[in-house]
Structure formats: structure tokens, C-alpha cells
N, C-alpha and C positions, 0 to 999 in steps of 0.2 A: 787727366780729364775727369775721372770718376770722383776724386776728392773734391774738386771744384763743384761738381754736381751735388754732392752730399752737403757741402757747406752752404749751398744756396737754398736748400730746403728749409722752410719755416714751418715749424709745428705749432699749431695753436695751443696756447696755455703753457708753453715751455719757455723758460727764461734761459736763453742760450749762454748768457754770461755766467749764470750759476752752474750750468752744465760744464763749462770750461773749468770753473773753479773745482768742481767735483772731480774731474779727471786729474787735475794737478794735485789735489789732495790725495787721491788714491795712489798716484805715483810716488809722492813724497812719503806717504805712510808705509809703503812697502820697504823703503830704505830704513825708516826709523824703527820698524818692527824688529829688526835684527841688530840694531845698534846697541851694543853692550853698555856703553857709557850712558846712553839715554835711558836704558832700562834701570841702571843703578840710580840715576837721578829720580826716576819715578818711584822706585822702591823706597828710597830715602824719604821723599816727600809724603808718600802715603803713610809711612810709619810715623812721621811727625804729626800728620793729621789724626791718625788713630790715637796717638798718645794724648793730643790736645782734647780730642773728643771724650776719652775716658776721664781725663782730669776735669773737664767741664761738667760731666755728669755728677761729680762729687759735690757740686755746688747745690744740689737739690736733695732735700731730705727724702722726698718721695717723687721720683721721676714720673710715675704714672699720673699723679695729681697734676703735675706741671703739663704733661702731654694733654690731659683732659682740658685744662684751662686754655691752652693754646688752640686746641681744636674748637672749643666754643667761641673763642675770640675770632678765629678765622671765619667761622660760620656766620657770626653776627656781622662781621665786616662785609662779607659778600652779600648778605641779605639786606643790608642797609647802606650799600655803597653810594647810591645817588645822594641820600641825605647827608652822609658823612662828607662827601666831596663838597657839597654846597656849604656846609658848616665850616669846613676847612677854608674854602675860598673867602667866606666872610671874615674869618679871623685873620687870615694872612693879608687880605686886602686892607684891613683896618690898620695894619702896620706899614702900609705903603708899598707892598709888593703887588705887582701886576700878574694876574693869572691869565694865561692864554690857553683856551680850550681847543683841542684838536677836533676837527670834524670827523664824523664817522663816514663810512662808505656811502651812506644814503644822503 
């Protein structure tokens, strides 16, 4: 009886489906946390990523200059996002592609 009562409670602002997913995730993660084969796969893939990352850094003569360039590009993109999107829409539409804009919450 108590379980039925708890299931019938609706909390405002809480997505019950995502809560159910959360509980299933926690249960599955407890079994994976101690799975030796899974740990070995993770260790192997992390080492491959680290090797690829180090190899990729060798493509740059000065990594700090590259980081600076990317940082400025990101800032410019964020600051000018609306005009960049409009320009993109004009260019891509001229090639016959239809752009569908999503509405915001307002």
C-alpha cells in the first residue's frame, strides 16, 4: 500500500521518467564499477586518447598561440552569433537548402 501511495505523488518540476532512468543508471553503475573487463577496456581507450592527444599537439609549433587563436575565435563567434547565423542562413539558402529555425521558450 505504501509503495502505491509513493508512486502516486507528483512533485512539481520533477520529471519522473528521468528519475527512473537515474535509479537504473545508479544500479547499473554499481555493477560496472567493479567489472575488471570493463576497467581494462576503459584503461585501454584512455591510453589511446592520451597518445592521440600528445601526437596531435606535435602538429603545432606553438600550442599557446593556437590556444589564443581559438580563444579569440570562440569569443568572436559568441559575440556575433546572431549576425553569423543570418549570414549562414543566406549563404546556405542560396544553394537550395531550407533552414528551419527553432522557437525559443518565449
